[in-house]
SENUKE-884738 format. One record per residue (C-alpha): residue in one letter; residue number from 1; x, y, z; chain. Coordinates in pm, 1 decimal. Layout:
["a" NUM [X Y Z] "A"],
...
//
This chain:
["x" 1 [-983.6 5317.0 486.1] "A"],
["x" 2 [-743.5 5126.2 720.7] "A"],
["x" 3 [-475.4 4886.2 652.7] "A"],
["x" 4 [-715.9 4595.6 679.0] "A"],
["x" 5 [-976.2 4738.5 448.4] "A"],
["x" 6 [-1205.1 4876.4 720.7] "A"],
["x" 7 [-1218.6 4565.8 945.8] "A"],
["x" 8 [-1018.1 4477.8 1251.8] "A"],
["x" 9 [-771.6 4181.3 1217.5] "A"],
["x" 10 [-927.0 3995.4 1507.9] "A"],
["x" 11 [-1257.4 3963.6 1326.3] "A"],
["x" 12 [-1165.9 3704.8 1055.4] "A"],
["x" 13 [-1509.1 3679.8 897.2] "A"],
["x" 14 [-1875.2 3758.6 964.5] "A"],
["x" 15 [-2043.3 3449.6 1103.1] "A"],
["x" 16 [-2397.5 3394.3 967.7] "A"],
["x" 17 [-2664.1 3256.8 1183.0] "A"],
["x" 18 [-2782.5 2886.5 1179.6] "A"],
["x" 19 [-3159.2 2874.2 1204.5] "A"],
["x" 20 [-3224.4 2508.6 1143.1] "A"],
["x" 21 [-3226.7 2274.2 1441.7] "A"],
["x" 22 [-3165.0 1924.4 1316.9] "A"],
["x" 23 [-3254.1 1760.5 1648.0] "A"],
["x" 24 [-3609.5 1894.1 1652.1] "A"],
["x" 25 [-3639.4 1815.4 1281.7] "A"],
["x" 26 [-3549.8 1451.4 1344.4] "A"],
["x" 27 [-3791.6 1413.3 1636.2] "A"],
["x" 28 [-4079.0 1572.0 1441.1] "A"],
["x" 29 [-4007.5 1366.1 1130.8] "A"],
["x" 30 [-4023.1 1048.1 1335.1] "A"],
["x" 31 [-4365.3 1130.1 1476.3] "A"],
["x" 32 [-4496.3 1254.5 1148.8] "A"],
["x" 33 [-4388.2 919.6 994.1] "A"],
["x" 34 [-4583.4 732.5 1263.8] "A"],
["x" 35 [-4886.2 950.6 1202.1] "A"],
["x" 36 [-4871.6 885.9 824.7] "A"],
["x" 37 [-4841.0 516.5 884.8] "A"],
["x" 38 [-5146.4 528.3 1115.6] "A"],
["x" 39 [-5344.4 708.1 836.5] "A"],
["x" 40 [-5235.2 458.1 583.0] "A"],
["x" 41 [-5371.5 154.6 790.8] "A"],
["x" 42 [-5690.0 341.3 886.3] "A"],
["x" 43 [-5907.4 189.4 616.4] "A"],
["x" 44 [-5831.0 -151.6 752.1] "A"],
["x" 45 [-6028.7 -82.6 1073.7] "A"],
["x" 46 [-6395.0 -160.2 1059.4] "A"],
["x" 47 [-6703.4 22.4 1191.1] "A"],
["x" 48 [-6747.1 337.5 1381.0] "A"],
["x" 49 [-6434.1 274.7 1593.2] "A"],
["x" 50 [-6220.9 404.1 1300.9] "A"],
["x" 51 [-6242.0 767.1 1396.0] "A"],
["x" 52 [-6200.6 696.3 1769.4] "A"],
["x" 53 [-5886.3 496.6 1693.5] "A"],
["x" 54 [-5739.3 778.8 1482.0] "A"],
["x" 55 [-5816.5 1037.3 1751.7] "A"],
["x" 56 [-5635.8 820.9 2016.6] "A"],
["x" 57 [-5344.4 784.9 1784.3] "A"],
["x" 58 [-5315.4 1157.7 1717.7] "A"],
["x" 59 [-5344.0 1256.5 2088.6] "A"],
["x" 60 [-5084.1 992.6 2183.1] "A"],
["x" 61 [-4839.1 1097.7 1917.9] "A"],
["x" 62 [-4893.4 1469.4 2002.2] "A"],
["x" 63 [-4810.4 1410.2 2367.9] "A"],
["x" 64 [-4502.9 1205.2 2297.7] "A"],
["x" 65 [-4371.3 1454.6 2035.1] "A"],
["x" 66 [-4414.3 1745.4 2277.0] "A"],
["x" 67 [-4250.9 1570.7 2569.8] "A"],
["x" 68 [-3946.2 1475.7 2353.9] "A"],
["x" 69 [-3919.0 1791.7 2152.0] "A"],
["x" 70 [-3919.5 2054.8 2442.2] "A"],
["x" 71 [-3601.8 1884.7 2563.5] "A"],
["x" 72 [-3416.7 2039.2 2284.7] "A"],
["x" 73 [-3593.4 2371.3 2226.5] "A"],
["x" 74 [-3436.9 2705.2 2331.1] "A"],
["x" 75 [-3753.7 2911.7 2390.2] "A"],
["x" 76 [-3852.8 2825.7 2742.5] "A"],
["x" 77 [-3776.3 3188.3 2825.5] "A"],
["x" 78 [-3742.2 3458.3 2556.0] "A"],
["x" 79 [-3695.1 3830.9 2533.0] "A"],
["x" 80 [-3623.0 4087.6 2253.3] "A"],
["x" 81 [-3509.6 4453.0 2249.6] "A"],
["x" 82 [-3437.5 4690.8 1963.8] "A"],
["x" 83 [-3147.5 4924.2 2041.0] "A"],
["x" 84 [-2871.9 5128.8 1889.1] "A"],
["x" 85 [-2557.5 4965.1 2019.3] "A"],
["x" 86 [-2185.1 4928.5 1937.8] "A"],
["x" 87 [-2108.1 4643.9 1710.2] "A"],
["x" 88 [-1734.8 4566.6 1772.2] "A"],
["x" 89 [-1495.5 4627.0 2054.1] "A"],
["x" 90 [-1267.8 4931.4 2032.3] "A"],
["x" 91 [-1500.3 5089.9 1778.8] "A"],
["x" 92 [-1738.7 5371.5 1808.7] "A"],
["x" 93 [-1956.9 5265.7 1521.3] "A"],
["x" 94 [-2324.5 5204.1 1621.0] "A"],
["x" 95 [-2571.5 4966.7 1452.8] "A"],
["x" 96 [-2948.2 4938.7 1486.3] "A"],
["x" 97 [-3034.2 4579.5 1569.3] "A"],
["x" 98 [-3272.2 4340.5 1743.1] "A"],
["x" 99 [-3113.8 4158.3 2026.1] "A"],
["x" 100 [-3282.0 3844.8 2143.0] "A"],
["x" 101 [-3225.0 3618.6 2446.5] "A"],
["x" 102 [-3356.2 3259.9 2430.9] "A"],
["x" 103 [-3306.8 3037.2 2736.5] "A"],
["x" 104 [-3355.6 2655.0 2715.4] "A"],
["x" 105 [-3296.9 2355.7 2939.2] "A"],
["x" 106 [-2949.0 2298.0 2803.5] "A"],
["x" 107 [-2816.7 2657.5 2729.3] "A"],
["x" 108 [-2867.3 2997.6 2608.1] "A"],
["x" 109 [-2915.3 3140.0 2253.4] "A"],
["x" 110 [-2832.4 3502.3 2178.4] "A"],
["x" 111 [-2951.6 3653.1 1851.1] "A"],
["x" 112 [-2836.4 3967.6 1687.4] "A"],
["x" 113 [-3010.8 4087.5 1377.4] "A"],
["x" 114 [-2952.5 4417.0 1203.8] "A"],
["x" 115 [-3223.1 4668.4 1105.0] "A"],
["x" 116 [-3143.9 4653.2 818.3] "A"],
["x" 117 [-2929.3 4339.0 797.6] "A"],
["x" 118 [-2656.1 4497.4 588.3] "A"],
["x" 119 [-2479.7 4760.8 786.9] "A"],
["x" 120 [-2116.4 4874.5 810.6] "A"],
["x" 121 [-2048.2 4675.3 489.1] "A"],
["x" 122 [-2130.1 4350.2 680.7] "A"],
["x" 123 [-2427.0 4116.4 718.3] "A"],
["x" 124 [-2538.3 4138.9 1085.6] "A"],
["x" 125 [-2733.2 3818.8 1143.1] "A"],
["x" 126 [-2606.4 3610.4 1432.0] "A"],
["x" 127 [-2757.2 3325.2 1638.4] "A"],
["x" 128 [-2501.0 3197.0 1890.9] "A"],
["x" 129 [-2561.4 2903.8 2130.5] "A"],
["x" 130 [-2378.7 2877.3 2470.6] "A"],
["x" 131 [-2449.4 2541.0 2631.3] "A"],
["x" 132 [-2444.9 2431.3 2994.2] "A"],
["x" 133 [-2582.0 2075.3 2960.1] "A"],
["x" 134 [-2406.2 1761.0 3053.3] "A"],
["x" 135 [-2048.4 1750.5 2902.3] "A"],
["x" 136 [-2061.4 2119.2 2806.2] "A"],
["x" 137 [-1866.1 2410.3 2962.9] "A"],
["x" 138 [-2042.3 2743.7 2941.2] "A"],
["x" 139 [-1734.8 2951.0 3035.8] "A"],
["x" 140 [-1528.6 2764.0 2766.0] "A"],
["x" 141 [-1786.8 2839.8 2499.5] "A"],
["x" 142 [-1782.7 3205.0 2607.6] "A"],
["x" 143 [-1408.0 3208.3 2579.9] "A"],
["x" 144 [-1424.0 3066.2 2230.7] "A"],
["x" 145 [-1663.5 3347.7 2140.4] "A"],
["x" 146 [-1411.2 3594.6 2257.6] "A"],
["x" 147 [-1146.6 3432.7 2048.9] "A"],
["x" 148 [-1363.3 3436.8 1738.4] "A"],
["x" 149 [-1445.0 3803.5 1791.4] "A"],
["x" 150 [-1822.2 3784.5 1830.1] "A"],
["x" 151 [-2007.7 4112.1 1824.8] "A"],
["x" 152 [-2015.1 4306.2 2149.8] "A"],
["x" 153 [-2394.2 4273.1 2216.8] "A"],
["x" 154 [-2369.0 3894.3 2205.1] "A"],
["x" 155 [-2069.5 3877.1 2437.9] "A"],
["x" 156 [-2238.7 4126.2 2663.6] "A"],
["x" 157 [-2550.7 3914.6 2709.1] "A"],
["x" 158 [-2366.8 3586.2 2735.3] "A"],
["x" 159 [-2132.7 3723.7 3005.9] "A"],
["x" 160 [-2434.5 3759.2 3232.6] "A"],
["x" 161 [-2465.4 3379.3 3246.3] "A"],
["x" 162 [-2100.5 3289.6 3306.4] "A"],
["x" 163 [-1985.0 3147.5 3638.3] "A"],
["x" 164 [-1765.0 3444.2 3711.1] "A"],
["x" 165 [-2052.2 3691.7 3652.0] "A"],
["x" 166 [-2171.7 3884.8 3965.2] "A"],
["x" 167 [-2526.7 3809.1 3852.5] "A"],
["x" 168 [-2494.8 3452.0 3989.8] "A"],
["x" 169 [-2764.7 3311.3 3764.7] "A"],
["x" 170 [-2561.4 3036.6 3595.0] "A"],
["x" 171 [-2598.2 2788.4 3882.1] "A"],
["x" 172 [-2970.3 2830.6 3924.4] "A"],
["x" 173 [-3048.4 2795.7 3551.2] "A"],
["x" 174 [-2811.2 2512.4 3504.3] "A"],
["x" 175 [-2940.3 2302.0 3791.7] "A"],
["x" 176 [-3300.9 2378.0 3726.3] "A"],
["x" 177 [-3258.4 2283.9 3354.4] "A"],
["x" 178 [-3097.3 1951.4 3454.8] "A"],
["x" 179 [-3384.2 1865.5 3688.2] "A"],
["x" 180 [-3640.0 1970.5 3446.5] "A"],
["x" 181 [-3489.7 1770.7 3170.5] "A"],
["x" 182 [-3469.4 1462.9 3393.3] "A"],
["x" 183 [-3844.1 1486.5 3489.0] "A"],
["x" 184 [-3935.2 1514.6 3116.3] "A"],
["x" 185 [-3739.9 1204.3 3033.4] "A"],
["x" 186 [-3933.5 1030.2 3309.6] "A"],
["x" 187 [-4260.7 1164.9 3165.9] "A"],
["x" 188 [-4157.8 1024.0 2830.9] "A"],
["x" 189 [-4112.9 683.5 2980.4] "A"],
["x" 190 [-4443.7 689.9 3155.4] "A"],
["x" 191 [-4609.7 798.7 2837.3] "A"],
["x" 192 [-4465.1 496.2 2667.2] "A"],
["x" 193 [-4594.2 267.4 2944.2] "A"],
["x" 194 [-4939.6 423.9 2917.9] "A"],
["x" 195 [-4949.1 347.8 2550.1] "A"],
["x" 196 [-4854.5 -7.4 2621.4] "A"],
["x" 197 [-5119.5 -43.9 2887.7] "A"],
["x" 198 [-5395.9 100.8 2665.7] "A"],
["x" 199 [-5302.1 -143.7 2386.1] "A"],
["x" 200 [-5310.0 -450.9 2609.8] "A"],
["x" 201 [-5581.3 -321.3 2716.3] "A"],
["x" 202 [-5545.9 -240.2 3083.1] "A"],
["x" 203 [-5741.3 85.5 3082.6] "A"],
["x" 204 [-5745.0 172.4 3454.4] "A"],
["x" 205 [-5364.9 149.3 3499.2] "A"],
["x" 206 [-5319.9 331.4 3166.2] "A"],
["x" 207 [-5512.9 621.3 3313.6] "A"],
["x" 208 [-5286.5 616.2 3624.0] "A"],
["x" 209 [-4983.8 633.5 3397.5] "A"],
["x" 210 [-5130.7 931.0 3218.0] "A"],
["x" 211 [-5176.8 1106.0 3555.8] "A"],
["x" 212 [-4819.3 1030.8 3639.7] "A"],
["x" 213 [-4702.7 1171.5 3301.3] "A"],
["x" 214 [-4903.8 1495.7 3369.8] "A"],
["x" 215 [-4752.2 1522.1 3722.4] "A"],
["x" 216 [-4394.0 1490.1 3591.0] "A"],
["x" 217 [-4450.4 1749.8 3311.4] "A"],
["x" 218 [-4597.9 1996.0 3562.8] "A"],
["x" 219 [-4304.7 1928.8 3797.2] "A"],
["x" 220 [-4060.0 2009.2 3517.1] "A"],
["x" 221 [-4237.3 2350.4 3488.5] "A"],
["x" 222 [-4195.2 2391.0 3863.7] "A"],
["x" 223 [-3822.2 2343.9 3846.6] "A"],
["x" 224 [-3788.4 2591.9 3564.5] "A"],
["x" 225 [-4009.0 2840.5 3752.9] "A"],
["x" 226 [-3763.9 2842.0 4035.6] "A"],
["x" 227 [-3479.3 2956.1 3812.2] "A"],
["x" 228 [-3703.6 3207.2 3621.1] "A"],
["x" 229 [-3785.2 3389.2 3943.0] "A"],
["x" 230 [-3437.9 3430.1 4075.1] "A"],
["x" 231 [-3307.0 3800.9 4091.5] "A"],
["x" 232 [-3129.9 3895.3 3766.5] "A"],
["x" 233 [-2881.2 4155.0 3667.8] "A"],
["x" 234 [-3028.6 4414.2 3431.3] "A"],
["x" 235 [-2931.8 4367.9 3063.0] "A"],
["x" 236 [-2927.7 4718.8 2942.2] "A"],
["x" 237 [-2865.9 4855.6 2589.0] "A"],
["x" 238 [-2865.1 5232.0 2644.4] "A"],
["x" 239 [-3208.5 5327.0 2759.1] "A"],
["x" 240 [-3367.9 5009.3 2638.6] "A"],
["x" 241 [-3364.8 4707.8 2880.5] "A"],
["x" 242 [-3379.7 4344.7 2759.5] "A"],
["x" 243 [-3646.5 4171.6 2961.4] "A"],
["x" 244 [-3759.5 3816.1 2920.4] "A"],
["x" 245 [-4085.1 3617.6 2971.6] "A"],
["x" 246 [-4204.2 3260.0 2945.6] "A"],
["x" 247 [-4162.3 3126.3 2595.2] "A"],
["x" 248 [-4356.4 2884.6 2366.7] "A"],
["x" 249 [-4200.4 2564.8 2511.5] "A"],
["x" 250 [-4307.5 2658.6 2854.9] "A"],
["x" 251 [-4664.6 2721.5 2756.1] "A"],
["x" 252 [-4679.6 2415.3 2529.2] "A"],
["x" 253 [-4555.2 2190.5 2813.9] "A"],
["x" 254 [-4812.2 2341.5 3048.3] "A"],
["x" 255 [-5097.6 2277.9 2798.8] "A"],
["x" 256 [-4983.1 1919.5 2729.9] "A"],
["x" 257 [-4950.5 1839.0 3097.2] "A"],
["x" 258 [-5301.5 1966.3 3163.7] "A"],
["x" 259 [-5433.0 1761.7 2862.6] "A"],
["x" 260 [-5269.8 1443.6 3010.7] "A"],
["x" 261 [-5429.7 1534.2 3338.4] "A"],
["x" 262 [-5775.9 1562.4 3199.8] "A"],
["x" 263 [-5739.7 1251.1 2995.9] "A"],
["x" 264 [-5608.0 1048.6 3284.5] "A"],
["x" 265 [-5891.6 1164.5 3512.2] "A"],
["x" 266 [-6153.2 1096.8 3232.6] "A"],
["x" 267 [-6034.6 740.1 3201.9] "A"],
["x" 268 [-6045.8 678.2 3574.0] "A"],
["x" 269 [-6385.1 831.0 3616.6] "A"],
["x" 270 [-6538.8 654.7 3316.9] "A"],
["x" 271 [-6391.4 322.5 3435.2] "A"],
["x" 272 [-6568.9 362.2 3772.4] "A"],
["x" 273 [-6894.3 518.7 3651.5] "A"],
["x" 274 [-6950.3 415.8 3292.7] "A"],
["x" 275 [-6725.8 131.8 3211.8] "A"],
["x" 276 [-6935.3 42.5 2904.3] "A"],
["x" 277 [-6871.6 385.3 2749.0] "A"],
["x" 278 [-6503.6 357.5 2823.7] "A"],
["x" 279 [-6492.1 26.4 2643.7] "A"],
["x" 280 [-6683.6 179.7 2351.5] "A"],
["x" 281 [-6411.5 459.1 2326.6] "A"],
["x" 282 [-6141.2 185.5 2309.8] "A"],
["x" 283 [-6349.1 -37.2 2080.9] "A"],
["x" 284 [-6391.6 -301.1 2345.5] "A"],
["x" 285 [-6777.8 -305.5 2362.5] "A"],
["x" 286 [-6910.9 -664.7 2411.1] "A"],
["x" 287 [-7233.4 -609.2 2208.8] "A"],
["x" 288 [-7032.7 -589.1 1889.8] "A"],
["x" 289 [-6850.4 -903.9 1980.2] "A"],
["x" 290 [-7176.4 -1090.0 2028.1] "A"],
["x" 291 [-7306.3 -973.6 1697.7] "A"],
["x" 292 [-6998.4 -1083.8 1517.3] "A"],
["x" 293 [-7014.4 -1420.0 1694.6] "A"],
["x" 294 [-7384.8 -1457.1 1586.7] "A"],
["x" 295 [-7288.9 -1365.1 1229.3] "A"],
["x" 296 [-7018.9 -1632.5 1224.4] "A"],
["x" 297 [-7257.5 -1900.9 1375.5] "A"],
["x" 298 [-7524.2 -1829.8 1102.5] "A"],
["x" 299 [-7305.4 -2030.5 853.0] "A"],
["x" 300 [-7303.1 -2343.8 1071.0] "A"],
["x" 301 [-7588.5 -2611.1 1040.1] "A"],
["x" 302 [-7891.4 -2542.2 1257.2] "A"],
["x" 303 [-7890.7 -2724.1 1594.3] "A"],
["x" 304 [-8132.4 -3006.4 1638.7] "A"],
["x" 305 [-8473.4 -2926.7 1786.1] "A"],
["x" 306 [-8594.2 -3041.7 2123.0] "A"],
["x" 307 [-8815.0 -3321.5 1968.0] "A"],
["x" 308 [-8508.9 -3464.6 1792.3] "A"],
["x" 309 [-8304.1 -3440.2 2104.9] "A"],
["x" 310 [-8569.9 -3648.3 2288.5] "A"],
["x" 311 [-8565.2 -3924.1 2022.1] "A"],
["x" 312 [-8195.5 -3935.0 2049.5] "A"],
["x" 313 [-8209.2 -3962.9 2408.6] "A"],
["x" 314 [-8430.2 -4283.5 2421.6] "A"],
["x" 315 [-8277.9 -4541.5 2666.8] "A"],
["x" 316 [-8088.2 -4824.6 2513.1] "A"],
["x" 317 [-8307.9 -5089.9 2688.2] "A"],
["x" 318 [-8617.5 -4981.2 2493.9] "A"],
["x" 319 [-8433.8 -5029.9 2165.8] "A"],
["x" 320 [-8341.7 -5384.4 2243.9] "A"],
["x" 321 [-8658.9 -5546.3 2091.5] "A"],
["x" 322 [-8601.7 -5633.0 1721.4] "A"],
["x" 323 [-8863.9 -5762.3 1489.2] "A"],
["x" 324 [-8758.3 -6038.5 1250.3] "A"],
["x" 325 [-8931.0 -6142.4 928.1] "A"],
["x" 326 [-8958.1 -6510.4 810.7] "A"],
["x" 327 [-8824.5 -6539.9 458.4] "A"],
//
């Protein structure tokens, strides 16, 4: 036992991980509230169009939630490795841990989780974020991690993405993340315009806006793809390398972009080939309107027949003869 009770003085305390992302929670809560409101007002919609209306609402909210949420996720590219590695600097003590790398549009998350969690009289469960977004300094965040005495595996992985690293991947990931984020914000704006056009309703232009939304989402994937395929320095923990692959946010954005592409093409094709069916999908069929108009007119007095109209249309000169009676 040493003077500091088995721990080094520049490690003030073990930092626990923070697994709850409040930004994503707020975004998901807003869209779930909108969905709950739509379900509440659903009984007020008449006829068969009720289910079609609910389907349109669910699809629209899903697309908007995905476009907005993936801006703040950190799993566009992920990788895990299990290795025996040193835990602290200037110490030969080894720990068995899972080391994870999670790359998002605005930064990098490095996860360190012990196997088991309690080793060396400490709780090994870290999840550190190093940001490179607007107003953030990645090198400064890395320096603060050094000052706080983060575990060696986290600092080793984060060092690969610093501007001074010989890997030279910081600039590619940072610029690609900025452009991908910009195109996703544009996709969110075009999604809002498409919702407005469909509600007016201007169906054809709404389909064009959906196509533009899909194009912007796919362009964001292309921007991230350029950074993903740049040469990288190996991240090695003994004989075990840490390799990464596309994460859940990448595939979710791809699936949502393809969904918008299919929906936009479907609206445009139906508008040119079967416009009646497209109006039926959006509850704009004219047959129902005529039926409702006929139902409303049934409460009015019957119109006069043709014979009555002929009597009423007698010329005024023929009605000028008046018979008088002598009293």
